[in-house]
C-alpha positions in Angstrom: -27.7 20.1 12.7 -26.5 18.9 9.3 -27.8 15.4 10.1 -31.5 16.5 10.4 -31.5 20.0 9.0 -33.2 21.1 12.3 -32.1 23.1 15.3 -31.2 21.2 18.5 -31.4 23.3 21.6 -28.9 22.7 24.3 -28.5 24.0 27.9 -24.8 24.4 28.4 -21.4 24.2 26.6 -20.8 20.5 27.3 -24.2 19.7 25.6 -23.3 21.8 22.6 -20.0 20.0 22.2 -21.8 16.6 22.3 -24.4 17.8 19.8 -21.6 18.7 17.4 -19.9 15.3 17.9 -23.2 13.5 17.4 -23.9 15.6 14.2 -20.6 14.4 12.8 -21.2 10.7 13.6 -22.5 9.0 10.4 -24.5 6.4 12.6 -26.6 9.2 14.1 -29.8 10.1 12.2 -31.5 12.4 14.7 -30.8 14.1 18.0 -33.1 15.6 20.6 -32.5 17.6 23.8 -34.1 16.2 26.9 -36.6 14.1 25.0 -37.7 11.9 28.0 -38.1 12.2 31.7 -37.6 9.1 33.8 -39.2 8.7 37.2 -38.5 6.1 39.9 -38.8 5.7 43.7 -35.7 6.6 45.5 -34.7 6.1 49.2 -37.6 6.5 51.5 -40.1 6.1 48.7 -39.5 9.6 47.4 -40.1 10.2 43.7 -36.9 11.0 41.8 -37.0 12.2 38.2 -34.3 12.8 35.6 -34.3 13.9 32.0 -31.1 12.8 30.2 -29.5 15.7 28.4 -29.6 14.2 24.9 -31.0 11.3 22.9 -29.6 10.2 19.6 -31.4 7.9 17.2 -29.0 5.6 15.3 -29.3 4.3 11.8 -29.8 0.7 13.0 -33.0 1.8 14.9 -31.6 1.9 18.4 -31.2 4.9 20.6 -28.6 6.4 22.9 -29.4 8.5 26.0 -26.6 10.8 27.0 -25.8 12.9 30.0 -23.1 15.4 29.7 -20.6 16.1 32.5 -19.0 19.5 32.5 -15.3 20.3 32.8 -15.4 19.5 36.5 -16.8 16.0 35.8 -20.0 14.4 36.9 -21.3 15.2 40.3 -22.4 12.4 42.8 -26.0 13.1 42.1 -25.6 12.6 38.3 -23.5 9.5 38.8 -26.2 8.0 41.1 -28.9 8.8 38.6 -26.9 7.4 35.7 -27.3 3.9 37.2 -31.1 4.2 37.0 -31.0 5.8 33.5 -28.7 3.0 32.2 -31.1 0.3 33.5 -34.1 2.1 31.9 -32.2 2.5 28.6 -31.2 -1.1 28.6 -34.8 -2.2 29.2 -35.9 -0.2 26.2 -33.1 -1.7 24.0 -31.1 1.5 24.0 -27.7 2.5 25.3 -26.7 5.1 27.8 -23.6 7.2 28.1 -22.4 9.6 30.8 -19.8 11.6 28.8 -17.2 14.1 29.8 -15.8 16.8 27.6 -13.4 15.6 24.8 -9.9 16.9 24.7 -9.4 20.6 24.0 -7.9 19.7 20.6 -10.9 17.5 19.5 -13.4 20.1 20.7 -11.6 22.9 18.8 -11.2 20.9 15.6 -14.8 19.7 15.6 -16.1 23.2 16.3 -14.0 24.5 13.4 -15.1 21.7 11.0 -18.7 22.3 12.0 -18.5 25.6 10.2 -18.1 23.7 7.0 -20.9 21.1 7.5 -23.3 22.5 5.0 -23.3 20.8 1.6 -22.8 24.2 -0.1 -19.2 23.9 1.0 -18.7 21.1 -1.5 -20.9 22.2 -4.4 -19.2 19.8 -6.9 -19.3 16.8 -4.6 -16.4 15.1 -2.9 -15.2 12.6 -5.5 -12.2 14.7 -6.6 -11.3 15.3 -2.9 -11.4 11.6 -2.0 -9.4 10.7 -5.2 -6.7 13.3 -4.4 -6.3 12.0 -0.8 -6.3 8.4 -1.8 -2.6 8.7 -0.9 -1.7 9.9 2.6 -0.4 13.5 2.3 -0.3 16.8 4.1 -3.6 18.7 3.9 -2.1 21.7 2.1 -0.5 19.6 -0.6 -3.8 18.0 -1.5 -5.5 21.4 -1.6 -2.8 22.7 -4.0 -3.3 19.7 -6.3 -7.1 20.2 -6.3 -6.9 23.8 -7.5 -7.7 27.3 -6.2 -7.2 27.1 -2.4 -10.0 29.6 -1.8 -12.5 27.3 -3.6 -10.9 24.0 -2.4 -10.5 24.5 1.4 -14.2 24.6 2.2 -14.7 21.3 0.3 -11.7 19.7 2.1 -13.0 20.8 5.5 -16.5 19.5 4.5 -14.9 16.2 3.7 -13.2 16.1 7.1 -16.5 17.0 8.8 -18.3 14.2 7.0 -15.6 11.7 7.7 -14.8 11.2 4.0 -11.2 12.3 4.8 -9.5 11.0 7.9 -6.9 12.8 10.1 -6.1 12.8 13.8 -8.5 15.2 15.4 -6.8 14.8 18.8 -4.0 17.1 17.8 -4.4 20.7 16.5 -5.6 20.8 12.9 -3.2 22.6 10.6 -2.2 22.7 7.0 0.6 20.1 7.3 -1.6 17.5 9.1 -1.4 14.1 7.3 -4.7 13.2 5.7 -6.1 10.3 3.7 -9.4 9.2 2.3 -11.3 7.4 5.0 -12.9 4.9 2.8 -11.1 4.7 -0.6 -13.3 1.8 -1.8 -16.4 4.0 -1.6 -15.1 7.1 -3.4 -17.0 6.4 -6.6 -20.3 6.4 -4.6 -20.0 9.9 -3.3 
C-alpha cells in the first residue's frame, strides 16, 4: 500500500479491490486484513464468531470495519453477522460497512491508477501538473502542455491516484476525459 508502505494481505478479489480503494482514500492512514475477531452468543446460546475482512484507521483517529461482498452480493449469513459487527463497531466508536464491488469502470480505473501510486512516478512533484489542470481540459491536452508524454503520463496518473487531479472514475478512463485540479487552492503546498 502506498498509504503505509506495507503489504496488506487479502483473501479474495473483492477484498483486493477494497484495499485499493482504501489506499487511494486520503482519510485512510492504515489498513489491516482481519485484524479482530468478534464473538457473541447466537440463538440457542451457541458461540458465533466473525472476523471482518478489513479495518481502516482514519486520520481523525476513528476506525472502519469492512466486510466485502463478492459479485453475487452478501449472503444471508454475512448480512446477519453484519448487524452484530455494526453494533460492536459503534460501541468502540468506529464505523462499519458491508460493501459490494464498485462498478466495473471504477474498479478498472482504480486498478490502472494503482500502478502509478509510487512517488517515483512524479519525481519532480505535482505542482506543475496541478497548475496545468487548474482549468478543466482533456487529459491528453494537459499532458502535451506539460512536455514529453513519456515522462509526463506517469506523473499525471500519479496525480489522479492521489486525488490531486479530479475526473469521473465511473466511466472508462481515456485520453480525452475531462480533468481538473481537485483542490486548486492547495497547489502551492504540494
